A tleap script that builds the chain and sets N, CA, C and O, in Angstrom:
source leaprc.protein.ff14SB
mol = sequence {
  NMET ASN ALA LYS ALA THR ALA SER THR ILE
  PHE GLY VAL VAL VAL ALA LEU LEU GLY THR
  LEU TRP LEU VAL GLN GLY LEU GLY LEU VAL
  HIE ILE GLY PRO VAL LEU CYS VAL ALA ASN
  CYS GLU PRO ILE THR GLY LYS SER THR GLN
  TRP THR VAL THR GLY ILE ILE SER LEU PHE
  VAL GLY LEU VAL ILE VAL TRP ALA GLY LEU
  ARG ARG GLY ASN CARG
}
set mol.1.N position { 58.478 129.725 123.598 }
set mol.1.CA position { 57.400 129.503 122.433 }
set mol.1.C position { 56.013 130.442 122.950 }
set mol.1.O position { 55.683 131.040 123.974 }
set mol.2.N position { 55.268 130.107 121.204 }
set mol.2.CA position { 54.675 131.365 121.338 }
set mol.2.C position { 53.009 130.484 121.431 }
set mol.2.O position { 52.930 129.314 121.807 }
set mol.3.N position { 51.962 131.201 121.070 }
set mol.3.CA position { 50.700 130.602 121.820 }
set mol.3.C position { 50.215 129.528 120.459 }
set mol.3.O position { 49.502 128.540 120.635 }
set mol.4.N position { 50.495 129.747 119.764 }
set mol.4.CA position { 50.209 128.883 118.225 }
set mol.4.C position { 51.175 127.966 118.295 }
set mol.4.O position { 50.434 126.985 118.235 }
set mol.5.N position { 52.019 127.610 118.358 }
set mol.5.CA position { 53.439 126.815 118.625 }
set mol.5.C position { 52.617 125.898 119.699 }
set mol.5.O position { 52.013 124.894 119.322 }
set mol.6.N position { 52.642 126.408 121.369 }
set mol.6.CA position { 51.802 125.862 122.498 }
set mol.6.C position { 50.770 124.954 121.986 }
set mol.6.O position { 50.941 123.737 122.044 }
set mol.7.N position { 49.468 125.590 121.376 }
set mol.7.CA position { 48.105 124.810 121.019 }
set mol.7.C position { 48.565 123.974 119.791 }
set mol.7.O position { 48.106 122.832 119.774 }
set mol.8.N position { 49.093 124.196 119.124 }
set mol.8.CA position { 50.063 122.939 118.125 }
set mol.8.C position { 50.400 121.851 118.534 }
set mol.8.O position { 49.957 120.762 118.169 }
set mol.9.N position { 51.454 122.130 119.560 }
set mol.9.CA position { 52.164 120.901 120.294 }
set mol.9.C position { 51.325 120.255 121.156 }
set mol.9.O position { 51.592 119.063 121.307 }
set mol.10.N position { 50.193 120.767 121.898 }
set mol.10.CA position { 48.569 120.358 122.500 }
set mol.10.C position { 48.333 119.228 121.929 }
set mol.10.O position { 48.489 118.015 122.074 }
set mol.11.N position { 47.795 120.213 121.050 }
set mol.11.CA position { 46.951 119.122 119.856 }
set mol.11.C position { 47.387 117.899 119.207 }
set mol.11.O position { 46.733 116.860 119.123 }
set mol.12.N position { 48.874 118.178 118.631 }
set mol.12.CA position { 49.327 116.946 118.490 }
set mol.12.C position { 49.636 115.786 118.787 }
set mol.12.O position { 49.693 114.746 118.130 }
set mol.13.N position { 49.997 116.242 120.694 }
set mol.13.CA position { 49.802 115.120 121.469 }
set mol.13.C position { 48.526 114.368 121.541 }
set mol.13.O position { 48.603 113.151 121.376 }
set mol.14.N position { 47.334 114.913 121.766 }
set mol.14.CA position { 46.149 114.773 121.729 }
set mol.14.C position { 45.560 113.434 120.771 }
set mol.14.O position { 45.098 112.328 121.051 }
set mol.15.N position { 45.784 114.019 119.764 }
set mol.15.CA position { 45.722 112.874 118.155 }
set mol.15.C position { 46.692 111.811 118.436 }
set mol.15.O position { 46.422 110.677 118.040 }
set mol.16.N position { 47.528 111.977 118.920 }
set mol.16.CA position { 48.769 110.806 118.713 }
set mol.16.C position { 48.450 109.892 120.284 }
set mol.16.O position { 48.994 108.828 120.581 }
set mol.17.N position { 47.724 110.428 120.890 }
set mol.17.CA position { 47.351 109.894 122.142 }
set mol.17.C position { 46.139 108.835 121.672 }
set mol.17.O position { 46.204 107.614 121.818 }
set mol.18.N position { 45.300 109.384 121.227 }
set mol.18.CA position { 44.081 109.097 120.520 }
set mol.18.C position { 44.697 108.003 119.747 }
set mol.18.O position { 44.512 106.949 120.355 }
set mol.19.N position { 45.234 107.858 118.854 }
set mol.19.CA position { 46.127 107.164 117.366 }
set mol.19.C position { 46.152 106.183 117.951 }
set mol.19.O position { 45.471 105.220 117.600 }
set mol.20.N position { 47.471 106.146 119.699 }
set mol.20.CA position { 47.679 105.458 119.863 }
set mol.20.C position { 46.470 104.023 120.429 }
set mol.20.O position { 46.438 102.853 120.049 }
set mol.21.N position { 45.616 104.743 121.431 }
set mol.21.CA position { 44.599 103.929 121.909 }
set mol.21.C position { 43.791 103.349 120.809 }
set mol.21.O position { 43.283 102.238 120.962 }
set mol.22.N position { 43.593 104.193 119.429 }
set mol.22.CA position { 42.962 103.110 118.474 }
set mol.22.C position { 43.509 102.249 117.814 }
set mol.22.O position { 42.844 101.470 117.131 }
set mol.23.N position { 45.219 102.186 117.892 }
set mol.23.CA position { 46.007 101.365 117.319 }
set mol.23.C position { 46.035 100.252 118.655 }
set mol.23.O position { 45.574 99.148 118.365 }
set mol.24.N position { 46.332 100.351 119.529 }
set mol.24.CA position { 46.155 98.991 120.595 }
set mol.24.C position { 44.613 98.622 120.698 }
set mol.24.O position { 44.345 97.509 121.151 }
set mol.25.N position { 43.643 99.413 120.340 }
set mol.25.CA position { 42.321 98.813 120.415 }
set mol.25.C position { 41.819 97.240 119.384 }
set mol.25.O position { 41.386 96.094 119.502 }
set mol.26.N position { 42.360 98.458 118.188 }
set mol.26.CA position { 42.974 97.596 116.835 }
set mol.26.C position { 43.598 96.324 116.873 }
set mol.26.O position { 43.182 95.443 116.121 }
set mol.27.N position { 44.769 96.058 117.834 }
set mol.27.CA position { 45.406 95.115 117.994 }
set mol.27.C position { 44.798 94.161 118.932 }
set mol.27.O position { 45.218 93.016 119.098 }
set mol.28.N position { 43.767 94.692 119.553 }
set mol.28.CA position { 43.049 93.652 120.449 }
set mol.28.C position { 44.001 93.638 121.622 }
set mol.28.O position { 43.940 92.628 122.323 }
set mol.29.N position { 45.047 94.761 122.036 }
set mol.29.CA position { 45.317 94.463 122.879 }
set mol.29.C position { 44.761 94.881 124.259 }
set mol.29.O position { 45.006 94.335 125.335 }
set mol.30.N position { 43.773 96.211 123.972 }
set mol.30.CA position { 42.923 96.559 125.088 }
set mol.30.C position { 41.522 96.371 124.731 }
set mol.30.O position { 41.259 96.212 123.539 }
set mol.31.N position { 40.613 96.367 125.568 }
set mol.31.CA position { 38.535 96.412 125.452 }
set mol.31.C position { 38.697 97.201 126.195 }
set mol.31.O position { 39.364 97.217 127.229 }
set mol.32.N position { 37.834 98.230 125.519 }
set mol.32.CA position { 37.197 99.128 126.244 }
set mol.32.C position { 35.677 99.257 125.745 }
set mol.32.O position { 35.588 99.438 124.531 }
set mol.33.N position { 34.564 99.203 126.390 }
set mol.33.CA position { 33.254 99.586 126.005 }
set mol.33.C position { 33.014 100.361 125.661 }
set mol.33.O position { 34.060 100.968 125.890 }
set mol.34.N position { 31.987 101.525 124.873 }
set mol.34.CA position { 31.394 102.289 124.360 }
set mol.34.C position { 31.072 103.015 125.302 }
set mol.34.O position { 30.399 102.653 126.268 }
set mol.35.N position { 31.634 104.389 125.064 }
set mol.35.CA position { 31.118 105.125 126.483 }
set mol.35.C position { 29.988 106.117 126.400 }
set mol.35.O position { 29.257 106.316 127.370 }
set mol.36.N position { 29.819 106.821 125.105 }
set mol.36.CA position { 29.006 107.328 124.553 }
set mol.36.C position { 28.071 106.623 123.356 }
set mol.36.O position { 28.551 106.483 122.231 }
set mol.37.N position { 26.297 106.055 123.755 }
set mol.37.CA position { 26.231 104.893 123.016 }
set mol.37.C position { 24.690 105.691 122.175 }
set mol.37.O position { 23.722 105.710 122.935 }
set mol.38.N position { 24.490 106.157 121.098 }
set mol.38.CA position { 22.944 106.591 120.554 }
set mol.38.C position { 22.114 105.895 120.034 }
set mol.38.O position { 20.906 106.133 120.040 }
set mol.39.N position { 22.881 104.545 119.299 }
set mol.39.CA position { 22.575 103.662 118.706 }
set mol.39.C position { 22.366 102.189 119.057 }
set mol.39.O position { 21.656 102.018 120.048 }
set mol.40.N position { 22.633 101.560 118.715 }
set mol.40.CA position { 23.231 100.151 118.648 }
set mol.40.C position { 24.550 99.599 118.889 }
set mol.40.O position { 25.015 98.677 118.219 }
set mol.41.N position { 25.234 100.246 119.986 }
set mol.41.CA position { 26.661 100.008 120.462 }
set mol.41.C position { 27.055 98.472 120.709 }
set mol.41.O position { 26.264 97.718 121.276 }
set mol.42.N position { 28.094 98.114 120.337 }
set mol.42.CA position { 28.928 96.852 120.610 }
set mol.42.C position { 30.186 97.266 120.998 }
set mol.42.O position { 30.720 98.271 120.529 }
set mol.43.N position { 30.669 96.583 121.790 }
set mol.43.CA position { 32.334 96.583 121.358 }
set mol.43.C position { 33.184 95.905 121.129 }
set mol.43.O position { 33.222 94.705 121.400 }
set mol.44.N position { 34.085 96.585 120.549 }
set mol.44.CA position { 35.271 95.665 119.591 }
set mol.44.C position { 35.371 94.518 120.346 }
set mol.44.O position { 35.177 94.597 121.559 }
set mol.45.N position { 35.716 93.180 119.689 }
set mol.45.CA position { 36.038 92.508 120.673 }
set mol.45.C position { 37.219 91.660 119.478 }
set mol.45.O position { 36.873 91.052 118.465 }
set mol.46.N position { 38.078 91.779 119.779 }
set mol.46.CA position { 39.044 91.130 118.730 }
set mol.46.C position { 39.338 91.943 118.095 }
set mol.46.O position { 38.831 93.065 118.057 }
set mol.47.N position { 40.695 91.308 117.134 }
set mol.47.CA position { 41.586 92.307 115.822 }
set mol.47.C position { 40.470 92.813 115.299 }
set mol.47.O position { 39.403 92.201 115.335 }
set mol.48.N position { 40.658 94.320 114.610 }
set mol.48.CA position { 39.751 95.064 114.201 }
set mol.48.C position { 40.959 95.795 112.850 }
set mol.48.O position { 41.336 96.917 113.188 }
set mol.49.N position { 41.387 95.454 111.863 }
set mol.49.CA position { 42.398 96.069 110.697 }
set mol.49.C position { 41.760 97.247 110.392 }
set mol.49.O position { 42.641 97.947 109.892 }
set mol.50.N position { 40.615 97.934 110.408 }
set mol.50.CA position { 40.253 99.041 110.233 }
set mol.50.C position { 40.879 99.933 111.461 }
set mol.50.O position { 41.654 100.803 111.063 }
set mol.51.N position { 40.694 99.878 112.819 }
set mol.51.CA position { 41.197 100.571 113.567 }
set mol.51.C position { 42.694 100.472 114.288 }
set mol.51.O position { 43.156 101.150 115.205 }
set mol.52.N position { 43.306 99.324 113.495 }
set mol.52.CA position { 44.497 99.120 113.305 }
set mol.52.C position { 45.297 100.531 112.860 }
set mol.52.O position { 46.020 101.323 113.464 }
set mol.53.N position { 44.629 100.394 111.062 }
set mol.53.CA position { 44.930 101.282 110.170 }
set mol.53.C position { 44.969 102.767 110.699 }
set mol.53.O position { 45.914 103.555 110.705 }
set mol.54.N position { 43.509 102.943 111.198 }
set mol.54.CA position { 43.091 104.620 111.766 }
set mol.54.C position { 44.138 105.021 112.815 }
set mol.54.O position { 44.795 106.059 112.741 }
set mol.55.N position { 44.265 103.870 114.064 }
set mol.55.CA position { 45.703 104.427 114.656 }
set mol.55.C position { 47.362 104.427 114.162 }
set mol.55.O position { 48.376 105.079 114.411 }
set mol.56.N position { 47.053 103.535 113.500 }
set mol.56.CA position { 48.767 104.183 112.395 }
set mol.56.C position { 48.523 105.200 112.351 }
set mol.56.O position { 48.892 105.940 113.263 }
set mol.57.N position { 47.736 105.727 111.188 }
set mol.57.CA position { 47.801 106.961 110.568 }
set mol.57.C position { 47.715 108.413 111.515 }
set mol.57.O position { 48.378 109.442 111.382 }
set mol.58.N position { 46.675 108.097 112.486 }
set mol.58.CA position { 46.344 109.169 113.495 }
set mol.58.C position { 47.635 109.390 114.556 }
set mol.58.O position { 47.755 110.433 115.199 }
set mol.59.N position { 48.551 108.306 114.648 }
set mol.59.CA position { 49.732 108.345 115.762 }
set mol.59.C position { 50.643 109.098 114.680 }
set mol.59.O position { 51.270 110.103 115.015 }
set mol.60.N position { 50.692 108.694 113.640 }
set mol.60.CA position { 51.665 109.831 112.504 }
set mol.60.C position { 51.692 111.111 112.646 }
set mol.60.O position { 52.453 111.846 113.276 }
set mol.61.N position { 50.431 111.387 111.746 }
set mol.61.CA position { 49.681 112.578 112.055 }
set mol.61.C position { 49.864 113.465 113.431 }
set mol.61.O position { 50.362 114.591 113.406 }
set mol.62.N position { 49.480 112.933 114.433 }
set mol.62.CA position { 49.584 113.395 115.511 }
set mol.62.C position { 51.029 113.915 115.859 }
set mol.62.O position { 51.164 115.094 116.184 }
set mol.63.N position { 52.241 112.968 115.792 }
set mol.63.CA position { 53.071 113.084 115.468 }
set mol.63.C position { 54.228 114.160 114.523 }
set mol.63.O position { 55.375 114.493 114.822 }
set mol.64.N position { 53.450 114.492 113.383 }
set mol.64.CA position { 53.665 114.961 112.823 }
set mol.64.C position { 53.479 116.816 113.200 }
set mol.64.O position { 54.172 117.812 112.995 }
set mol.65.N position { 52.552 116.622 113.647 }
set mol.65.CA position { 51.636 118.395 114.001 }
set mol.65.C position { 52.427 118.603 115.289 }
set mol.65.O position { 52.659 119.796 115.484 }
set mol.66.N position { 53.048 117.542 116.498 }
set mol.66.CA position { 54.015 117.720 117.603 }
set mol.66.C position { 55.449 118.390 117.178 }
set mol.66.O position { 55.941 119.403 117.674 }
set mol.67.N position { 55.949 117.645 116.229 }
set mol.67.CA position { 57.016 118.328 115.705 }
set mol.67.C position { 56.993 119.337 114.770 }
set mol.67.O position { 57.990 120.058 114.795 }
set mol.68.N position { 56.124 119.614 113.924 }
set mol.68.CA position { 55.583 121.267 113.515 }
set mol.68.C position { 55.470 122.298 114.617 }
set mol.68.O position { 55.900 123.417 114.337 }
set mol.69.N position { 54.887 122.078 116.007 }
set mol.69.CA position { 54.693 122.733 116.871 }
set mol.69.C position { 56.312 123.161 117.737 }
set mol.69.O position { 56.764 124.231 118.144 }
set mol.70.N position { 56.629 122.306 117.744 }
set mol.70.CA position { 58.020 122.303 118.263 }
set mol.70.C position { 58.968 123.284 117.696 }
set mol.70.O position { 59.663 124.125 118.267 }
set mol.71.N position { 58.840 122.984 116.427 }
set mol.71.CA position { 59.908 123.430 115.283 }
set mol.71.C position { 59.383 124.841 115.517 }
set mol.71.O position { 60.103 125.725 115.980 }
set mol.72.N position { 58.398 124.982 115.258 }
set mol.72.CA position { 58.044 126.426 115.225 }
set mol.72.C position { 58.407 126.893 116.564 }
set mol.72.O position { 59.356 127.678 116.560 }
set mol.73.N position { 57.810 126.567 117.926 }
set mol.73.CA position { 58.438 127.012 118.933 }
set mol.73.C position { 59.672 127.566 119.396 }
set mol.73.O position { 59.818 128.508 120.175 }
set mol.74.N position { 60.918 126.575 118.581 }
set mol.74.CA position { 62.195 126.990 118.261 }
set mol.74.C position { 62.365 128.364 117.723 }
set mol.74.O position { 62.995 129.240 118.316 }
set mol.75.N position { 61.847 128.500 116.710 }
set mol.75.CA position { 62.033 129.710 115.894 }
set mol.75.C position { 62.179 130.941 116.567 }
set mol.75.O position { 62.337 131.980 115.927 }
savepdb mol mol.pdb
quit
């Protein structure tokens, strides 16, 4: 694997993991309070359609980036 393929794969894994976290938070399966808060930050309580959709999209994009990075590395 070359450096670009490795960097792409690592970036895709990070995006996919964030998408998974946002998905499970949006579904109400995991509750994590705000970490770095500048203004009025409140934790998400219950289900959130916005975070569920954002998580699904991010997970899909991350998996596509991982797939592309692995494919580029196998050439």
